[in-house]
C-alpha positions in Angstrom: 13.1 -8.5 18.3 12.8 -11.6 16.1 9.0 -11.5 16.4 9.0 -7.9 15.3 11.2 -8.6 12.3 9.0 -11.4 11.2 5.8 -9.3 11.6 7.4 -6.4 9.7 8.4 -8.7 6.8 4.9 -10.2 6.7 3.2 -6.8 6.5 5.6 -5.6 3.8 5.1 -8.7 1.7 1.4 -8.7 2.2 0.9 -5.1 1.0 3.3 -4.2 -1.8 0.7 -2.0 -3.4 0.6 0.3 -0.3 4.3 1.2 -0.6 3.5 4.9 -0.9 2.4 4.9 2.7 5.2 4.5 5.3 3.0 3.1 8.0 1.4 -0.2 6.8 -1.5 -2.1 8.3 -1.7 -5.9 8.4 -5.0 -5.8 6.5 -6.7 -3.4 4.2 -10.2 -3.7 5.8 -11.7 -4.6 9.1 -15.0 -6.5 9.5 -16.9 -6.3 12.8 -19.5 -9.0 13.1 -22.5 -8.3 15.4 -21.6 -9.3 18.9 -17.9 -8.4 18.6 -16.7 -5.5 20.8 -13.0 -5.3 20.1 -10.5 -6.2 17.4 -6.7 -5.5 17.0 -4.8 -4.2 14.1 -1.0 -4.5 13.7 0.9 -1.7 12.1 4.5 -1.4 10.9 6.5 1.8 10.3 8.5 1.0 7.2 10.0 4.5 7.0 13.7 5.1 7.8 12.5 7.7 10.3 10.1 7.9 13.3 6.6 9.2 12.9 3.8 10.4 15.1 0.6 8.5 14.2 -2.9 9.9 14.9 -5.8 7.4 14.6 -9.6 7.9 14.4 -12.7 6.7 12.7 -15.0 8.8 10.5 -17.3 8.3 7.5 -14.7 9.3 4.9 -14.2 12.9 5.8 -10.7 12.5 7.0 -11.5 14.8 9.9 -10.4 13.7 13.4 -13.0 16.2 15.0 -16.0 14.1 13.8 -17.8 13.0 16.9 -20.4 10.4 17.8 -18.7 7.6 15.9 -19.5 4.0 17.0 -15.9 3.0 17.0 -12.9 4.2 19.1 -9.2 3.6 18.3 -6.7 3.2 21.1 -4.2 4.7 21.3 -5.4 7.8 19.5 -1.7 9.0 19.2 1.4 6.9 19.1 5.0 7.5 18.2 6.5 4.8 16.0 10.3 4.4 15.7 11.7 3.4 12.3 10.9 -0.3 11.5 8.7 -0.4 14.7 5.7 -2.6 15.1 2.6 -1.5 17.1 -0.9 -2.8 17.7 -4.1 -0.8 17.7 -7.3 -1.7 19.6 -10.5 -1.0 17.7 -13.5 -0.8 20.1 -17.2 -0.8 19.3 -19.1 1.3 21.8 -22.5 -0.4 21.2 -24.1 2.5 19.3 -27.2 1.4 17.4 -26.6 0.7 13.7 -28.9 -0.4 10.9 -29.8 -4.1 11.2 -30.9 -4.7 7.6 -27.6 -3.9 5.9 -23.9 -3.5 6.5 -22.5 -0.1 7.8 -19.2 1.2 6.6 -16.8 3.6 8.3 -13.1 4.7 7.6 -10.2 4.0 10.0 -7.7 6.8 9.5 -3.9 6.4 10.0 -2.5 9.9 9.8 1.3 9.8 9.9 3.5 12.8 10.6 7.2 12.3 9.9 9.7 13.4 12.6 12.8 14.6 10.7 16.0 16.2 12.0 17.2 19.5 10.6 20.7 19.3 9.0 22.0 22.3 11.0 20.7 21.4 14.5 19.0 18.6 16.4 15.5 20.2 16.6 12.7 18.0 15.2 10.2 19.5 12.9 7.0 18.3 11.1 7.4 17.2 7.4 4.7 16.3 4.9 1.9 14.2 6.5 0.0 11.3 4.9 -3.4 9.9 5.7 -4.2 6.2 4.9 -7.9 5.2 5.2 -9.0 1.6 5.7 -12.6 0.5 5.4 -14.3 -0.7 8.6 -17.5 -2.7 8.2 -20.1 -3.5 10.8 -22.2 -6.6 9.8 -25.5 -7.4 11.6 -26.1 -11.0 12.6 -29.5 -10.9 10.9 -28.0 -10.8 7.5 -27.9 -14.0 5.5 -24.3 -14.9 4.8 -23.4 -14.2 1.1 -20.2 -15.2 -0.6 -18.7 -12.7 -3.2 -20.0 -14.9 -6.1 -23.6 -14.6 -4.7 -23.3 -10.8 -4.3 -21.9 -10.4 -7.8 -24.7 -12.6 -9.3 -27.4 -10.3 -7.8 -25.7 -7.0 -8.9 -27.1 -5.6 -12.1 -25.1 -3.5 -14.6 -26.2 -1.6 -17.6 -25.0 1.1 -20.0 -26.8 4.4 -19.7 -26.5 7.8 -21.4 -26.8 11.2 -19.9 -26.0 14.6 -21.5 -24.2 12.8 -24.4 -22.0 10.8 -22.1 -22.0 7.1 -21.4 -21.9 5.6 -17.9 -22.0 2.1 -16.4 -24.9 2.0 -13.9 -24.6 -0.5 -11.0 -27.6 -1.5 -9.0 -26.8 -3.3 -5.8 -30.0 -5.0 -4.4 -28.1 -6.8 -1.6 -27.4 -5.7 2.1 -23.7 -5.9 1.4 -21.2 -3.3 0.1 -19.9 -4.2 -3.3 -16.2 -3.1 -3.4 -15.0 -3.2 -7.0 -11.8 -2.1 -8.8 -10.3 -2.3 -12.3 -13.5 -2.0 -14.2 -13.2 -2.2 -18.0 -15.7 -2.4 -20.9 -14.8 -4.7 -23.8 -16.2 -5.5 -27.2 -14.7 -7.2 -30.2 -13.1 -3.9 -31.2 -12.8 -1.8 -28.0 -11.3 -2.0 -24.6 -12.4 1.0 -22.5 -11.3 1.5 -18.9 -13.9 2.9 -16.5 -12.8 6.0 -14.7 -11.1 5.2 -11.5 -12.2 6.9 -8.3 -10.8 6.9 -4.7 -13.8 4.8 -3.7 -15.5 2.6 -6.3 -17.8 0.9 -3.8 -21.5 0.5 -4.5 -23.6 0.8 -1.3 -26.3 -1.7 -0.2 -29.7 -1.2 -1.8 -28.2 1.7 -3.9 -27.5 2.6 -7.5 -24.2 4.2 -8.6 -22.9 5.4 -12.0 -19.3 5.1 -13.2 -18.0 7.3 -16.0 -15.7 6.5 -18.9 -13.5 8.6 -21.2 -14.9 7.1 -24.5 -18.2 6.9 -26.3 -19.7 3.5 -26.7 -21.2 2.4 -30.0 -24.8 1.5 -30.0 -26.3 -1.9 -30.8 -23.0 -3.5 -29.8 -22.6 -6.2 -27.2 -20.1 -5.3 -24.4 -18.6 -7.3 -21.5 -17.9 -5.7 -18.2 -14.8 -7.0 -16.5 -13.9 -6.1 -12.9 -12.3 -7.2 -9.6 -14.4 -7.7 -6.5 -12.7 -7.3 -3.1 -13.6 -9.9 -0.5 -13.5 -9.5 3.3 -9.7 -9.7 3.5 -9.0 -7.6 0.4 -8.4 -10.3 -2.1 -9.3 -9.3 -5.7 -11.6 -11.8 -7.3 -12.1 -11.5 -11.1 -15.5 -11.5 -12.6 -17.1 -10.5 -15.9 -20.7 -9.8 -16.9 -22.3 -9.6 -20.3 -24.1 -6.2 -20.9 -27.2 -5.8 -23.0 -26.6 -4.0 -26.3 -26.7 -0.2 -25.8 -29.5 1.3 -28.0 
């Protein structure tokens, strides 16, 4: 019991930003390196009531019926009592994945509260919640790159389309660039970039981020953002942008 209490305290302290979810994971992302076949993930039910938890891996659809995924979660269903701790097993089935870049999937934690009616003892289902954690597969052929090296290679520029301004991110690396809290700043403006559920720029890909303001031309701007590392730490960076003409 003491071990469970310590584990629950650790998870709650480590993830205060995930307080909207009742079932918390011990980490926000899982990285499988080539050659690994299994990892574990500890969960804590911080709710004051038990839940049924369904687990699966997909590519972001939030659909447990997606088949042919390279990862399996055991158990696929589990009942968690209030304040309970439980471990999941994440198994890689050996399915062939690209060797020249990271692959990313989503681990789904779909919690269904079990609540008692006031007038009887019958349990019924309440509002469910799905938490998605990123699951990366990293081939051994990839040269190891620290976040600073990835950010150094990523290129940002201001572009205009249909009268609107965007920040365009070009990621020439084999790694996913997970970024949050993007803002554009000049001597007279601070403009937040529109937040999305997933702000990640994929390997060897280009992505545009919108904003709710128009940028002045011939002005130098600085892009500030947080880059998430392998364990979910937010590392702050900034890059000077060429004047928008």
